[in-house]
Phi, psi and omega in degrees: 000135177289137180240133178304130182210132166220133179243148176234131171262101188279358183201100185211126181271060186292342182277351184288163184296341179301339180252009186299324186280335187216031185303317182298318179293322178296318179295316180296323177297317179297316180298324184294332180260009172105009178283115186254352181208133175230128179249126181260118180279152178282151176241311174211177186296317180297318180293324177299317178297319180295317180295325180296320177299317179296315181299327179294338185263350183228117185302327184281353185261134173227173182213162168251153177242136180174172179247117179299145180304327180283356176244014188264013185298328180247021180295133178215166185307330180299332179297329180297325180296318179291319178298320179298318179294317178296323184292345179286346181287138182296345177276355180266123187239002182195170171250125181159174004269135184233159179151217182226144178221107180261002182284310186279335177056040179264340180230136180305135181303326178295318178294319177302314182295323177300311180294322180299307183296321180297320181283330172298316180294325176296318178299320177297318178298318186274344183074030180251139177293159184250146173252117190257128173259128177219115177231118184055032186216024187300322183296311182290323177297316180298320180297314181294317181292320177301314180296321183294311184289344177259006181278158178294329178299313179295319181298331179270356187278147171299341178296329180296338180266354179282161181302322183217149182269332183181179180227138171271101184289144179049055189306128182231015182266191179255186182295325179297318178292321178300316181292324175297319179299318177300321180294332177278000185067039176256162171244171179243157177227138180235146180224215186311319182305335180293342179268352183291135185295331182267007181274059189293321180295319178294320178300320180289331183283323189307316180294343181270350181276155177282121179294329180283002174236030185236130172251156174255150179207166170246327191060024179303143011273011183263170171052050181297132182285158170297138010261024185254014181304138183100341176258170177293135174282158177207161188299332178299335183286357173298336176298326179290325177294315177302314182298316182293317179297319178299317180295317181294328183266353182069035180239170178279154175298323181298320180294317179294316179298314183297312184291315183290325180288319177300320177297318182299314179297320179292317181301314184273000177071035182246152178280130181282129180288174178300149181296138174254165177241151180204142178272116182298338181276357182298143176299342181293336179288129180305137181278000000 
């Protein structure tokens, strides 16, 4: 029996060279299993420009613009001017991915925080939600976000009137951080790691999270879900993330797909297209 299904990959680096040889086929594969929207996050200014060209050529593709913390070593105020110009394009729906990364230790934390705060303020100015990267840095990210959403700048921003202020991408925190994020009017996003067999803490957390505040993502070509770990990730594999979350929560895949996709369109300020149908038992769905 056909079940109503629409999937959204809210975080996918489809513009990277990992997809250069077969990008069109990858997009068609995602469309075939019901992926109706893919959002590509920014990494640096050059990549943002490249992603914008790609998004202009494919109706289902949108992007965020921003400088990733691991690329923020030479971030300076002039970068904000270019980001501001890029954000004026109708295909740009967020600022990101921005935040802090203490795992790789490639950029000084002070420099990362400078770029993070500057881009948060830009998002407030533009009224665009933020996509937050946090790796081994949840405490400092939470402090900065708390201060930002309680600042007078944020309060005067058109962003304060939007349904949501931002998303914690590839959520790796606990229930307390999730609840803090809800209080900031943020949503959470989960991807491939939720399918990992040894991710027991995440498995236990998923049923405690609000489904109406949850997005799905792949972070492709990274963080490939089980059973494809070790291979390149791709947006079609968001179906595997959906399936795992449904199993962990004791809900149907259709319910998870419907709720998370409706949230994604609302989060990014896009009009949701007509419902499509898809047979979950179809061979087109990744195994």
